[in-house]
N, C-alpha and C positions, 0 to 999 in steps of 0.2 A: 591551182590557179593563182595563189598568192605570190608565187615566184615568177609566173609567166606574164602577168599583166600588171599595169600600173595601179597605184593606190586609188587614183580617181576612178578608173574603170571598175575596180573591185567594189568601191563604195556605191557606184551607180547600180551595179547588179544587185547588191544587197538591198538597196533602197527600193528597187522595183519588186523584188521578191517579198520584201516586208509587207508591202501593201496587199499583195495576193495572200500571203500567209495569215495576215491579220483578219481578212474577210472569209477565208476558206473554212470548210467544215473539217472535222477531225480526219476523215479518210483522205481528203484532198491535201491536208497539211502533211500527212505521211508521205504522199507522193511528191510534194514540193521539197520536203527534206531529203528524200531519196535522190531527186535530181540535183539538188544543191550540193550534197555531200559528194556525189559522183563527179560533179563538175569542178568543185573547189578542192577536194581532198581533205576538207576539214573533218574533225571528229564530230559525230552526231550531236553530242552535248554542246559543243561549241557553236555548231550551226543553229541549234535551238536558241542559244543566248543571243546570237546575232540577229536572227529574224524576229525574235520575240521582244527585242528592245524597242521600247516606245519612243525613245529619244531619236531625233534626226541626226544622222551623221553629217558632219560638216566637212567642207573641202579643206585640204591642207592649207591653202592660202588664206582661209578665213578663220583658222584656229587661233584662239586667243592665247598668246604666250603669257605665262605668269610673270609677274614683275619680280626681278631679283632683289631680295632684301639685302643680302650681304654682297655688295658689289666690289669692284676693284679697290675703291677707297677704304672700305672696311678691311679687305684682305691685306693691303699694304700696311695699314696701321697695326693690324694684328701681328704681322710678321715682325715689325719693329719691336712691339711689346714682348713677343715671344723670345726674340734674341736678347732683350734686356733681362728677361727672366732666366737666361742660361739654358734655353731649350728644354724646359720642364714639360711634363706631360699635360694633356689638355685639362684633366680634372683639377690639377694643382694650379694651372694657369687661370682657369675659370674662377677659382677661389680668390686669387690675388689680383685679378684684373682691376677692380675699383681702386685699390691702393696704388698699384703701379701707374694707372692712368693719372691719378691725382699728383703723384710724385713727379712723373715725367713732364706733366704740364706745368707744375710749379717751378721746375728748374729749366723750363723752356727747351726740353728735348722733344716735345711733341705738341702739335697744335691741331686740335680736332674741331670740326664744326659740330654743332649740337646733334645733328641727325646721326652722324657716324659715331659720336660718343655714346648716344643712347642705344644704338644697335650693338655696339661692343659690350655694353653692360648687360644686354639681354641675351647675348649669344650663349648657346649651349656647348657642352664639352664635345658632343658628337660633331657639331658644326665646326668647331675649332679643328678637330681632327681632319675633317673633309677639306677645309681651306688650306691647311698646312701640309697636306699629303705630299704634294710635289716638292715643296720646299724641304721637307725632311729627307726625301730621297736624294736630293742634291747635296744636302748637308752630310749625309752618310752614304757615299756612293759605293763603298766597299764593304758595308756591313752586310753580313750574311747570317742566315738563321743557323744557330749552333745546333749541330747534330747531337742528340743525347748519346752520351758514351755508355756503352754497355758495361755494367758493373763487373769487376774482376771476379766476384763470387759467382756470378752467373756463367762465367766462362770456364770455371773449374769444375770438373766432375767430382761427385761425392763418392768416397770410398768408406765402407763400413768395416767392422772387424771381420765379418764373414766373407768379405770380398777378397781378402788377401790370398787365400789358398796356400800355395807353396811357392813363393817367389824366389828368384835367384838372388844372390848377394848384390847389393847396390840400391835396394829400395828402402829408404829411411823414413821413419816417423820423427818429426821434429816438434819441439815444445819449449816453452820458457819455464824456468824456475826463478821465482822472485826471492831475492835475499833482502826482505823488507823488515824483518824482525817483528812481524805482526801488524805493522802500520804501513799503509799504502801511501801516506803523505810524503812529500819531498822526493828527492832523488835517491836511488839506490841501484845496486848492481843486479843484472839479470844474467842467468846462465842459459845459453842456447844448447839444448841437448838433442843429439841425433842418435837414433837407435836403428841398426839394421834389423829388419824383420826376420830375415833368414837365419843369421848367425848370432844375433844379439850383440854385435860389436857396437861400442858406444864411443861417441866423441862429445866433448864439452868445450864450449867457448864462452868466456865471460864478456859481457857487454856493459858499458857504463850507463847506457840508456836503452830503452826499448824503442828503437827508431829504425825505419825501413832501410835506410842506406847502410846502417851498421849491421843489420841482419844480412844484407847481401854480402858485405865484406866478410862477416863471420862464416857464412855458408861457403864462401870461396876458400877460406882457410880450412874449414872442415873437409871440403872436397879434396884438397891437396893432402890432408893427413890420412885419408882413408886408404887402406891397402888395395882396394878394388875400385873400379869406376863407379861414380855416382850416377845411377840410372833414373831415380825418381825420388820425390819427397812427398810426404803427406803431412799436412798441418791442421791445426784447429782453425777456428774462424777469427783469430786475433788479427786486428787491422795491420799490425806490424808484419804479418805474413801475407794477408790477402791484399795485395797492392800491385801496381804496375811495375814497380822496380824489381820485385822478386819474380814476377811473371815474365818480364823481359829477360832477366838473367837465365831463367830456366829454358826459355825458348832459344836463346843464343847458344846454350851449352847442351842442347838436346836432352834436357832433364824433364821427365814427366812430372806434372804438378797436380796433386789432388788435395781435397780437403775432407774433413770429417763432418758429420752432422752437428748442428748447434745443440749444445746441452746433452751430448752423448759422449761422455769421457771414455766409455768403453770402446769406442771406435779407434782410440789411440792407446789401447791397453799396453802395447809393447813399451812405448816411451814413458807412459805414466808409471809403469812398474819400475823403470830405471830411475825416475825422478826421486823415488823414495829409497830404493835399495842402494843407489850409488851417490847421488848428489846430497841428499839429506843425511846419509850415513857418514860421508866424509867431510861435509861442510857444515851441517847443522842448520839451525833456524835463526841464527843471529842476523843482525842488520849489517850490511857492508855497503860502503859507498866510497867514491873517490878513486883516484888513479892508483894509489899505493895498494889498496885492497884489490883492485883489478889485477895488478901485477902479481900479487901473491896468489890469487886464485888461478891465474894463468899458469904459474909454476906448479901449483898443486895439481891441476888437471893434466899436465904433461906426465906426471908420475902416476896419477890415478888411471889414465887411459891404458898405460902399459900394464899396471898391476891387475886391473879388472879384466882386460881383454885376454891376457896371457895366463893369469893364475887364479881367476875367480870363476869356477863352474856355475852354471845356472840351468834351471829347468826350462824346457820348452814343451808347450802343449802339443800332444799328439792327436787326441780326439776327446770328445765328451758326448755323453748320452744321458738322456733323462730317464730316470727310474722312479716312476710315481711322482712324488713331490720333490725329489732330490735329483741333482745332476752329478753324475760320476765322471771324473776327469782322469784321463790317462796321459802320462808325460813320457817324453824320451828320457833316456839315461842322462843325468846331468853331466855337462861338459863345458869347456871354455869356448868362447867365441873363436879363439885361435884354432882349436881342434876342429870346430865345425867347418871353418874355412879350408883347413888342410884336407878334410875328408869330402869336400864338395866337388862334384864332377865338373862344374862350370867355372871353377877357378883355374886360371892358367898356371902352368908350371913355373913360369918366371915369378909370378906373384907368390906362389907357395915357397919358392926358394928364398925370396926376400923376407917372408914371414919367419921362415925357419932360421935364417941368419940373425934376425933380430932376437928371436927367442933364445938362441944359444948365448947371447951376450947379456941377457937380463938376469939380475940377481934379485930374487923376491925379497930377501931380508933387507937389502940395501934400499930397494924401492919403498918398502914399508917404513923404514927409518926416515927417508926423505919425505914421505907423506906426513909422518908425525911432526917433523920439523915445520912443514908448511902449515899444518893445523895449529901448531903453537904460535906461529907468526900471525895467523888470523885471530887467534885469541888475544894476542898482544894488542892488536888494533882495536879491539872492542872493550878490553878491560883496562881501565886507567891505572889500576893498582898492580898490574902484572909487571910493570917496569917503572923505574925511577931515573931521574937525571941528577947530576951533581958531581962533585969531586970524587973520583974513584968509582963512579957508577956508569953503567952503559946507557946511552941514549937509545930511543926507539929506532932511529934510522940505522945506527950501528948494529943494533940487535937484529933487525930485519936483514941487513946486509950479510951478517954471519949466517943466519938461517937459510938464506937463499943461495948460498955459495954451492 
């Protein structure tokens, strides 16, 4: 009924039924309610409230409209004061209103009558928001609600140690090794280490800082040095890895990107083992920083990658089983990453030919001597007594140039 008849007619019907409802007995009230709800479509509880109301309904033309306290004069003055306050929020504006009004009146920027002034001083923060609603929309016409961006860590699937199974060559675990000398203060060099889970092939790239753009560049260098296509990477939860820059790089190059569980270092057991067996073994625990040290490390890693991948056999876990309180582990026969790749069925013949051509040219004795020279250069950078300068003595720059030849 409320949608089909006018408000005046509705009020007249309710007023007539109210008189009958008020004088009727309980059984008759039930019948009146049934008729009224069927006629009007109102809910029964709402019909009871309408008919049981003791106050008389008034005609629309006789309704008393409430007097507006905050009229256009108050609104215009409030807008002027708000613009002077540099569009601050209502709660801050409410707190500064008395001082702003006094200052603007004192310098003749504002002239308020006593009524408007009193209402402005009594206005609440919520009323300020209501009066300034349309003005704020005009002031920021293009302002849109920012969509919350999904965290990169939520987009990356978690891979544990048990999830690897038997992957093909191309899936790497990556990690950082800090050359801080035991103190994390200041700047120092990091080494980005990538280890192929299938073959144990290792690549190392020195970085002057742990920064996401440098990580992307280093990963690109690492990808070009690998003898096989890079299919996927698995990192820990370091912010230098878990970011949009690296995620976009992987998406653009069709590289799968996974992460380990926080505080579970065994999820990255392959690369953690290489951190100690390769990086700490050849570089040590000293502190290195600066461009010169980074160049020496880069030369060292070029020799180390060849020496380790072609001439350093390593064990690979075959299976493990629990026997009471102990775990028995079985390993494959130790072999080099080079031999694992040569024996793998998924490696193309062209890749195997390139690997074999490189292996024929490598001299392990010469490689080891070059590694020792680079290690001596690193020691010279950290030990002030290792070199001296003066007449007839070699400077550090000359000494390093000789070692890096």
